[in-house]
N, C-alpha and C positions, 0 to 999 in steps of 0.2 A: 288296300291303303298302305299297309305295312310294306308290301312288296314295292309299291311306288316310291315310298320313302327310302327304301334300301337302294333302289336304282338311282335316285337322285343323289343319295349319299355317295354311291360308287363313282358317279360322274364327277361330283365335287372333289372327291379324293384324287381321281385321275388328273383333273385340271391342276390341283395343288401340286401334285408330283411333277407335272410338266413345268409349271412356272417356277418351282423351287429347284429344278435341276435333278429331279428324281429319275423315274423310269424313262422320261423323254429327253434326258440330258445327252448332249453329243458324246459319242464314244471317243476315248482318247486315240490319238494317232499312234498306230502300232509301228514301231521302227525296230529293225534287227541288224546286227553286225555279225559278219563272219570273220573270224580271226585265224591267222596262220599259227600263232603261238599262244601262250598264256598271258593274261593281263599283267601278271607279275614278272614278265620278262625284263622289265626295266628299260625297254627300248621301243621298237615299232608298235607292238600290240598294246603296250602300256600307254603309249601316246594316243592311239586311237580310242582306247577305253577312257582316257581322261576326257577326250572330246565327247564321248557318249554321256559321261557323267555331267559334263557341262550343259548338255541338252536337257537332261533331267532337272538340273538346278534352274535353268532358265524358264522351262515351260511347265514344270510341276505335273499336275494331274491331267494336263492337256495331251501328254504323250505317255506311252508305255514302251519301254525299251527292253530288249533282250539281246543276248549274244551267244554264239557257240565258239568255243576256243579249240585250238589244236586241230584245225581242219586241214588235212593234206591237200596239196594241189593235184588231185587226181579225181577219180570217179566219186570219191567221198564228198568232194566239194559240191558236185551237182546234186547229190542226194540231200545234203544239208540245206542248200539254197532252195531246192524244191519244197522241202519240208517247211521251211520258214514262210515261203510264199503261200502254201496251202493252209497255214495256220492264221491267215488274215493279216499278215504284216504288209502294210502299204508302201513302206520304204525299206529297202534292203541294201546295206553297204557291204560289198565284198572287197576286203582290204588287202589283197595280195595279187601281184601280177599274174600268177599262175591260175587264178580263178576266172580269167577272161572268157575262155570258151564256154565254161560251165555257166557263167552268168548269162551269156548271150542265148544259150540253149534254153535255160529256164525262163528267161524274159519273154521268149517267143510264145511260151505256153501260158504265160500270165501277163497279158497285155495291159491289164489295169493296175499292175504293181510297178512302181518306179524303182529301178535298180541303179546303183551308183558304184562304179568300179574304180578302185584306186590304182593308178600307175599304168593302166592299159592303153591301148591305141585303137581298139575296135568299139564302135558304139552302135546303137539301134534306136528306134523311136522311143523306147522306154529304158534305154541304158545310157547313162551319162558318165563321162570320164572326169575324174578329178585327180590332181597330182600336185606335188610340192617340188619346187626347184631347189632340191637339196645340194645341187652343185654350187649354189651361192655360198652357204655357210662352209661347204667343203673347201672352196677357194680361200675364204678368210682363214680357215684352220691351217691351210697350207702356208700362208704367210707367217703365221705363228711358228709353224714347224721349221720354216726357213731360218727364222731367228734363233730357235732353240737348239736345233740339231748340231751336235759337235762333230759327228762323223760324216755328215753330208749324205746320209742314207736314211730314207724313210721307208716305212712298211705299211702295207694296206691288206687287211683281211677282207677278201671279196666273196660274195655269195654266188651269184650266177653271172655268166658272161652275156648280159643283156645291156642295151644302151643305158638304162637307168643307173646301172652300177658302173659301167665303163666311163661315163661322163663324170661321175664323182671322183674316180681315180684320176682322171685327166685334170679336173679342176683343182684338186688337191696338189697335184704336181705343179701345175701352172702357178698357183699361188706361192708355192715354195720357191720356184725358180725365179719369180719376180724379185725375190730377196737374195737368193743365192743361185745364179745361173748354172752352177755345176752340180747341184743336188740331184739325186736320183731316187726313184721309187721302186721298191721290190713288191711284188704282188703274190699272194698265195690264195688260190681259189678253194673254197670248202664245199661248194655245190649244195648249200643248204642256207636257209634264212636264220634258223634258230637251232643251234646245237652247241651248247657251251663247251663241251669236251673238244669238238673239232675246232672251235674258234680259239680255244686256249692253245691247242697244238699248233695251229697256224701262226699264232702270235709268237710262240716259242721258236718256231722255225725262222721267222723273220728276224727276231732278236739274235738268233744264232748266226744269221747272215750279215749281221752288223747294223741292222736298223735300230735307231735310238729314239724315234718318234713314230707312233702307230696311229692309224685311223682305220675304220672298218665300215663295211656296208652290210653288217649282220645285226642281229637283234638283241643279243644278250650283253651283259656287262663283262664277259669273260676276258675280252681283249684288254680293257682298262685294268682289271684286276691282275692279269698276267704281267702287264707293264709295271705295276707297282711291285709285284713279287720279284721282278727281275731288275728293278732299278732303272727303268727307262721311262719315257713320257708317252702319254696317249690322250686321246680325246673321247668324250662321250658321244654317242650317236642316237638320234631319235628323241632322246629325253635327257634331262640334266642328270648325269651320272656321277657327279662330284663325290657323293657319299660312298661309292663303290671303290674308289681308289684316290683319295684326296692328295696323296704325296705324288702321284703320277699324273693327275688330271691337269690339263692345260685349259680346256674349255669344252663346251658341249654344243654340237650341232643338233638343234631340236626341231621336231615337227609340232605344229600348233593346229589341231583339227577342230577345236570347239566352235570357232567362228563360222567355219564352213558348214558344219553339221547343224548349227543353229539356223543358218539361212535356209537350208534345205527343209528343216522342220517348219519354219515360219511360212515358207512358200506353200508347202503342202497343206498346212492348216487353213490357209487362205484360199485353197482350192486352185492354186496356180503353181503346179510343180516346177521346180527349178530344173531346167534342162540344158543349161549352158555349160559346155566343157570349160573347166577352169584349171589353169596351171599356175598356181600362186607361189610367190616367193617372199623375200624379205619385205618388199614393197607392199604386198597385200597382207602382211602379218601372218603368213602361213608357215614360216620357219624363221630361224635366227641362230646366231652363235652367241651363247650366253655363258655366264659364270667363269669369265677369264680369271685364272688363278694367280697367286703370287709367283708362280713359276714362269709367268709370261713377262718378258722384259717390257719396260715402259715404251720403248720405241715400237715394239710390236703392237701393243695396245693402241697406241696413237694411230698406227697405220690401219689397223682393223676398223677403228672408229671412223676414219676418213673414208675408207673404201666402202664401208657399210652405208654411210650417208649417201655416197654416190649411187650405190645400187638402189637404195630406197627412193632416190630422186629420179631414177631412170636414166642416169648419166653414165652408168658403167654396166656393160654387158660382158659377162665372163668370157663367152666364146666369140671374141672379136679379134681379127687377125692383126699382125701375122702370127699364125700358129703352125708349127712344124709337127709332123708325125714322128714317131720313133724311128722311122726309116730315113728321116732327113728330108722328106718331101714336104712341099707346102700344102697343108690341108685347108687352111683358111687364109686367103690373101689379105695383105695389109688394108685396113679400112673396112673390110667386110665383116658383118656380124651374121652368124648362123641364124637361120629361121628356127622356130620351134620344131618344125617338122624335121629339119636337119639335126638339131640337137637330140631329138627323140629317136634318131637312127644312127647315132655315132657307133661305129664298130672298129675303131682304130685307137691306138695309144698315141698320146702326145710325146714329143721329145722329152726324154728323161725317165720314162717308164721302161723298165727293163723287161726282157722276155717277149714272148709271143702271146697274143690274145688267143685263148682257146678256140680251136676251129679254123684258125688262120694258117 
């Protein structure tokens, strides 16, 4: 009799646990991020980590997030991605271009895990590409640079000679030349995404060559800080970098990942993984040019506001002809707008960018 009562009591306890969300409660969605740098870089990785934190805030105990920082774009990336998949993460974001092949390789071995790769161009049944049209805020930054530059020489600290970076150099130059057709851009390649020392050296080299307004496609605040130290102007990149060099800061081209990461989490929780490739920009709220400082003339602020509104409404596409290459040839005919595929394969400088693209 006592054993029967114990059995009934055990069943009742189990039912209570299930109905109250105890042992039978749904496990949280495990999501992981792979970072090229530290979350404290103030730039690219910081922006992605803000997106991760936004997911935690939005979904609470419905999700469990984790990240691995400072992962090189080599065999270590595959090891880290594979480890995260083996630990039960159902969503894995690999947030740098050089993780592309490693992501594809691991994804093949873990077909029930959904992988999301930032800035790449190769996909698979369980690998989805997502990207931000950073060339849009780069173009707007260029217009400000065109107003501010006294010497007519801009500087760009560039990471790797891939289309993602080249198109930002071009957009920056095109924006500037829409204000001052004689302006030129000098480029220094550092062949790294995050190395404050190399970024500083590159910025110093550009300033030494006469550049008085700098932009970057690297991940630290070193370029802006160097600009302030040397008495020239610069922009923040990937996040609002105002605090790192307020005297030099003109504006910041920022990435906004929280909305996208939230949509991925929401779809996964609903059992319908998001598998649509997305390349979002100002219109989709995935990037912006923000915190225009007192260093920016009123005319430039007005122009940025007008052009941003056109981009948001889909009435202005940055890569619309006529566009000349640095060799003087017509790269985009008048009235033609490059397709996304063409934009994602740009391997030429526009008119106004000095020097040769590495490998050309």
